[in-house]
N, C-alpha and C positions, 0 to 999 in steps of 0.2 A: 496661675491667675487666682484673684480671691474667689473663694465660694460664697455663694449668698443664699438666703432660705430657701430659693426656689431651687437650689442644687439637690436637698435634700427635701422635698416635697414629692411625693408618689404621686403617680397619674390617675387619672380617671374612674380606673375600673378599682382602685383603692379604695380611692373615693367615694365608690356606690356599695360594695363591700359592708365598708365602717359606718357608712349611715344607714343601712339598713339595720345592721346588728345594735346600733344604740338605741335601746326600747328599752334598756334597764329600771325598775321602778325599787326602791327600799325594801328589804321582807328581811328577816331575823336569820342568821346562821346558827347551827346548833352548837350548845357550849361546847369549851376545852380549851384544854393547853391550846396556845398558838392559833385558835380559830376566831376569827375575828366575834366579838359580842356585842351586840345591839340594845341601849336602853332608851328609856326616852328623856331626854334634856329638857324641853320645855316646850310651851305651846306659843305663836305670833299671836297678837293682838287678834288676827283673823281665823285664829285655831287652828293654822296650821301646824302638824305635830313637827319636832327637830329632834332626830335621835345623836346619841351619842354613841359613837363604835369605838370600840377597845381592840388592839392588836397589840400583839408580844411574839417577837420572834430577836434571836441572837442579842442576846441580853436587852435588846431595846425594847420598852412600850410605849406605844402612843395614844391618844385620845383624839378624838377628830368629830367633828359638829358637823352635821347635814347642813347644815347656817352656815355657808360662807365656803364651803370646805375645810371649815378654822382647824386647824393642828391645836387642841385645848390643851395639852399636854404631853413632852416629848422626854423620857426617862433614858438616863443612859447612865452608867457605870463612870465612878473615876477610878483613880489608880491602886485603890482600896480594895476596889469592886462598890463602892457604896452607890448607889443609886440614886440621882437627884432630877428634878425636871430641871431641863435648861431651856426651855420658852415661853415667853411672857405670855398670860393670857389675861381672863375674867373669871369671876366665879358663878354667876348666872345666864341666861338667854338675853334676860332684860337689859344687864349693862353693857354685851354686844352692841345689840338693836340701837341703845340711847346711843352710846361713847366711845365706842372702839375706834383706835386709830389703825385699822387692818389685823391687830394680833390676830398673826399665824392663818391668814386667809388666802381663798385661790383669789387671784386679780386679775380682770378681763373687763371687757374685751380689752383695755389697751393697758398692760402697766404702764406705771408713771405717767409723766406729762405730756398734753397737747396744748403747744402755746395757743391762747386766746381761744381754746376749743374751738377752731375749726381746722378743716383741711380740705384738698380739691383731689379728687381723684377720677380718672378719665374726664376732664374738663366740667365736673359736677361738683359743687362746691356744698359740703354738711357741716351743718351747725350742730357741737354736741353738747352733752350737759356740761355746764359748767359750777365747778365747785370746791373751786381754790386759787380764790382771787377772778382774776379774767381767765384764768385756765383752766383746762378738763384736768384731771387726775383719776387715774388709775379707775377709767370705765366710768367717771361721772356718778352721779350721788345714788343712783342706784345700780352700783357695778355688781360684778360676779360674786365678790365680797356680800351681799346684800340678800343672796337669793338663796335659795331651799334647793339644794341640787338631790337628784335620786341617788341611792349609793345600791349598789351592787359586792357584795363581799364574796372574795375568793380565796382557795389556796390551791396552791399548782407547784408539784413537787416540794421543796422544801420552801417556798416561797408564801407571804400572805399578805393580803392587801384588799383595798377597796377599789372598785370604779366607781369614779362619779361621775353623772352626766347633767349637761343642763342645754337649753335651747333658749336662744334671744333671738327673737322676733326682729324685723326688719324694721329700722326705726328707734328700736330702744336706745335708750340715750343717746339717740340722733344717728347712730352707727346703720349701715347701708345693709342690705341682706340678712336672712335669717340662717344664723351661726350655733350649729349643732355640735357640742363640746363635750370630751371625752377627758378626763383627768383619771390617773392611776395612779393611787401610792402603792407602793411596794414595801413589804419591810423583809430581807434576804437573809436567808441561814447566818450570815455574819453581823447582821445587825445592821447592814446600812438601809438608808432610805432614798428610795428611787421615785423620781416623779416624773411619769410619763404625759405629758400634754398633747391630743390630737384636735384638729378640730377643721371642717370641710363647712361652703356655705355656698348661699344658690344664686348669689349677688357679688360683684368685685367689691371688697373690702379691707380693712387692715384690722390686722391681731398681733398682739404681744401677751401671750399670757406669762404669769410668773406666780411666786409664790412670799408670802409676807409674813414668814416669821421671824422674831425678835429674840437673840439667841443672848443668851448667859448662860457660860458654861461652867461658873462656879454655881449655879441652881438659882431658879427662879426667885427673884424677890430678894437675893443677898447683897445688890447694892450696885455699885460702880461697875462699869467693861472696861474701863481704861486701862486698867493693866493686862487685860487680855493682848495677848501678843498675835498680829496680823501680818499676813503676808497676801498681795495679790501680785498674779502673770500679766504685768501690763505695764506698757512703757510711756502708755498716754493714758490720757482722761477726758470727757468734753467739758471743759468750762461754761459757765453758767449766765445768766444776766441776772438781774435783781428777783424778777420773777422766777428764779430756776427750771429758765427755758434755753436749750443748748445753746450756745452761738454758732455752732457750725463747724468752727477749730477741734483739732483733736491735738492738745497740747502736748509737749512732755512733761512728766513728771518730773525728770530730773533736774536737783537741787529748788524742790517745793516741797511744802505738807505731804503732798499728794502721793509722793514715791515710798510704794510699798512693797517693792522689789523685793527687799529684804527684810526679816523679819524685824517688825519693832511693835512696841505698844503702842493702844490706841490712842491714847492720850499724851504721847510724845510729844507731839505737834498740833496736836488741835487747837490751841491758843495762841497759835503765832498769828500776827497781823498781817493775815492776809485776804486778798480781798474776796475771794472765793469762799473762805471759812466764815467771813463777815456774811455775806449771802447766804447762806447754809445754816449758819449760825454751830456749826462744825462740818462734819463731812455729810454731803447729801447729794453724793456725785454718782454717774457712770463712768465707769473705767475701761478701756478700749481694751479686751483681751488681746496680748499678744499672738494666739492661737487665731483668729479671729473667729468665723463659723466653722464649723466641723462636722462630718459626716456622724461620728460618735464622742459620745463624751468625753472632754479632754481636759487635766487640771488647771482651777482657774483660781483658787485659794486656799490660804490654810486659816482657823483660826483653832489657840491654842489657848486655856487658862493655867496659868504655871504654878496658883494655890491648889487644883485639883488634879491637874494632870489631863486632863480632859480633852481632845482635840476635835476638830470638826475638821474636814476636807472636803471639799465641792469641787466636784466634775460637772463640766456642761458642754453641750454645743452651739451654746449663745453666744456670739459677738461682745456681749456687752455681761459689767455686774455692776448695779447700784449698791456702794456703800453708803451706809445709812445709820448716824451713829445718835438715834434715839435722843435726835435734839429736843423735839417738840414733848416729850415726856415732862410734864410740870408740877406733879404729884397732885394730881384731881383726880386720879387714877388709883383704885384697890388692884392689886392684883389677886392673882387664884389662891397665890398662898397667904395672902392676907395682909399684905404689906404695902406700903404707897408705893409706886412708881414717881422716881424722879428723874430727871434729865440723866441721859448715857449710861440708865440702868439695864437696856438690853441695845443691840444692833444689827441691823438687818443686812444681808449679801442678798442679793435678786439677780438671780442669772434672768438674763434680759435681751431685746434687740435695743438699738440707742433711744431715750425721751424726744419725742416731738421729732420722730421719724418721717414720717408722712407728710411733713413740711421741709425736710431738709433731703436735697434729692441725692448727695454727697454719702447719708449714711445706708448701711446696707437696708435691703428695701421690707417692710413689712404686709405687702400687698400680699391677699392671698383671694384667688379666685375661683371659678366654678370649676369642679372637675379636678382641684388640686387637694392638697390632706395636707394639714398645718401639725407638723409634728417636731416636736424637740423634746430636751431629757436632761433630768439635772439629777445627780445623783448625792447623795450625805454621806459620809463615811464618818462613824464616830470611831474614837481611838482614845490611849492614854500612852 
């Protein structure tokens, strides 16, 4: 029998403990090798402080902002040991606030799209914030990517990391229930980046959290990712309509440009005259992972840059993976390294439940109820 989200949800006791414990607020950590270090990144228009945290472990160096939980930079070595930032980002807080296409951000309450910005739960219809044509995208106009998170640094054994906390009040962006969210970023001794998501609610709601890092393993600002080699452990994907909302079908990838079961360059089939590619102006689809929902993170995808030798392996317990090939980068944004981002200069691999699941009864459920704890984990393993 296929597992669903509730199979990996803890009971009411765990929810109560988690809710009580999630009271962390931002504070400085002592400096030193491998310990999180906090600096001022900027202030919002209302004066709210936004912090910049630096973590380093196992050859991986990460910079994180309290605004949106944004991964501002993530540096890993190539086959010669030369380190480079492999995530796209912007230079200033003002740029992130004004025009960021979710660079590096935490996404919620609902990652991806909900058709027409509405869903019905337990007989009640909810109208969400609409910010993508007639649809709601990534939690609405003021999603989790635009919130300042409370941050608590930690060192635990050989690991180093950050706990990020945000409470979304009942009715925010149209979603029911007060949702208390905790996301943990961990850099392991081996240099892996692990993301653990948790949430509890006081009313039935829907939840689908993810991370929106744009990857370029050749280095941020280095140009196109079309030569990157990608494999996705999925025999099916969810086709979409012209608004990029799933039709409900789980179509076979065999014989289509969506077949990444064997490694191939991202750009090999991207210009194929396939209606789904025309809708997305490239790849912007959910792959149905063969493993389904799992109790522990299992392999989902591998990305490799042949030039540098850098690789990224992604494992998750989520059932889906959104592969987005950076189709809407249009040359209007200047990246953190001072170079303009154009179409295909980065790609996203977002672990998730499927888009529009609240309106698709045949998709794995994204409903969270009081007394349950939403938990999901994604692990990013870097190598050469």
